[in-house]
N, C-alpha and C positions, 0 to 999 in steps of 0.2 A: 194375691193382692187379702190382706186382713182386715177382717171388720170389727167392728166393737160390737157388743151383743149389748140389749140396754139391761141398766141397772136393774136389780129382780133383789135383791136384799132388800130387809124390812128397814123404816126409815129408823134413826137412833132410839135408842131404848132410853125415857126421861127415866128416872127413878122420881125424881123430886119435881110435880107441877108446879110448885110454887119458885121454883127457880126463873129467872131474868133473861129475857134473849140480850146474848152481846150483841146484836146485830139491829132489833128493831126497841121500841117500849114495851112491849108486852108479853107478858109471863108466858112458859112454854105451854100452859095447861091453855092457852088463848090459840095455840095456832091449829090450822088445819094440817092436812096431810100436806097441800103446797107449798103452805108457812112454813112448816118445817122442811122441807125439801130446798127453799128459798133461800132464807136463813142460815140452812148448817152451810149450803154451797158457798153462799157470800161470806160466813166469816172462815171458812176452808181456804177462800181464795182470797182472804183479805181484801175484796172489792167496795171500794166505796161506795156504793148504793144503798139507798133507803129502804123503808119497810116497802112490802108488796102491798100492804094494806093502804098506804095512802094514795 
């Protein structure tokens, strides 16, 4: 049986904190670690869900 290990890589490196998020109306600098993961996963999976802050 194969199991998956939890993702332990660092969050995506944001070089410009003033960039806007493609998923929610907040700039990247306003994202906490959970928001970064949520919005990154939402964009990568092209999911039709809104902001985690809502």
